[in-house]
C-alpha positions in Angstrom: -28.3 13.0 18.3 -26.4 11.9 21.5 -22.5 12.3 21.8 -22.2 8.4 21.8 -23.9 8.1 18.5 -21.8 10.8 17.1 -18.8 9.2 18.2 -20.1 5.9 16.8 -20.7 7.5 13.2 -17.1 9.0 13.2 -15.4 5.7 14.4 -17.2 3.5 12.0 -15.0 4.2 9.0 -11.8 3.9 11.2 -13.0 0.2 12.5 -13.8 -0.9 8.9 -10.0 0.1 7.8 -8.7 -1.5 10.7 -10.6 -4.5 10.3 -9.1 -5.3 6.9 -7.2 -8.5 6.7 -3.5 -8.1 6.9 -3.0 -10.5 4.0 -4.7 -8.2 1.8 -1.5 -6.8 1.0 -0.3 -10.0 -1.3 -3.4 -9.5 -3.3 -2.3 -10.6 -7.0 -3.7 -7.5 -8.4 -1.9 -5.2 -6.0 1.6 -7.2 -6.5 1.3 -6.5 -10.4 0.2 -2.7 -9.7 3.4 -2.3 -7.7 5.7 -4.1 -10.4 3.9 -1.8 -13.1 4.9 1.1 -11.4 8.4 0.1 -10.9 8.5 -0.4 -14.4 7.3 2.9 -15.4 10.0 4.4 -13.0 12.5 2.3 -14.6 13.7 0.6 -11.6 14.9 -3.1 -11.7 12.7 -5.5 -10.0 11.6 -8.0 -12.6 8.4 -9.1 -10.4 7.2 -7.8 -7.1 6.5 -11.2 -4.8 5.2 -9.8 -1.8 4.4 -6.4 -0.4 3.7 -5.2 3.0 1.1 -2.2 3.6 2.2 0.6 5.5 -0.6 3.0 4.9 -3.4 3.7 2.4 -1.1 4.1 -0.8 2.5 3.3 0.9 3.6 -0.3 0.7 7.2 -1.9 0.9 7.5 -4.1 -2.2 10.1 -7.1 -2.1 11.1 -7.9 -5.8 12.5 -11.1 -7.4 15.8 -10.0 -7.6 16.2 -9.5 -3.8 15.5 -5.4 -4.0 13.1 -3.9 -1.9 11.4 -0.7 -2.6 8.9 1.6 -0.6 6.4 2.8 -2.9 4.1 5.5 -2.1 2.1 8.7 -3.5 3.9 11.7 -2.3 2.3 15.3 -1.4 2.3 16.2 -5.0 0.2 12.9 -6.1 2.8 11.3 -8.0 4.0 7.7 -7.2 7.5 7.4 -6.0 9.6 4.5 -5.0 12.6 4.6 -2.9 15.3 1.7 -2.4 15.3 0.3 0.9 
């Protein structure tokens, strides 16, 4: 296998991730999941109206009550939310 073929195989998954539409963060299921995570963590939000993806499991959620939270999975695998 040539070097360029190996490079193409290694870069293909990265290209797929980058090519995902940015509006996917506003998917209704994701907004519901983020709302549920904040409820489980007992943080005031009401409902997540919009979300911005920072990384795979790292989002900024904007709540109906005006608050914003960074919701992510930490190194131990736990969901964490920090007020912004």
